[in-house]
Phi, psi and omega in degrees: 000128175288130179253137171262120184254127174229134172276132179229165176256125176279182182298337186271350188087003176279142180279131174221160175262138180244128181246127171226141169310133179306317182294330175291310186296324177292326167298316179302304181312314183292317183302321188262357180062041175277122176267335181217138181305330183290353177289348180247142175289152179303324181295317179295319178297319180296314177304313180300311175302318179293321178293327177292320182290324175300317180295314182297327173282334190264328187241153180295338183257151172282159180304317183291328173292320178293328176289320171300330180275007184051043177249334183231152176227130172225092185228144184298334185281346179255100178061027173067030182091015175292142180284121184230168176293142180299315181280000178212076188292005174240016174240112183297139176298327178307326182298317178293317178300317178294319167315306186287322176287342175272002171106357187278156182265172175294328176293323170300318178294317181291332175297326185263341187223015186290349179266355177254330187228142184278158182298316186301319175300310184294321174300318181309298181309313186293328182277351179253011174288132180300000000 
């Protein structure tokens, strides 16, 4: 597997190397219609890579699959690249994960967010957490 390495500045201003499989970077670039990597800041690219990793580690589906299914959005214009529901691009998927891992139910979550995301979408994500 070919690896794409990019040096970025982390939150502390330190330079670190981020390694991402080239195919994953190409899917990110294609999904966002990025012609050149420099179009995104290092901070946004790093955040997007971390969001992909979070989704891939948390759910049974990979992030790129969820994007293709129109279930997930990871776009720099929405919360700086945070993984959000496709139908609610300003609502982080991590919020649902935190609710469920904290002992709350799907109904509890929907009581707070039912106007922004559908029950079917929430159930899809909830039933596919690893």
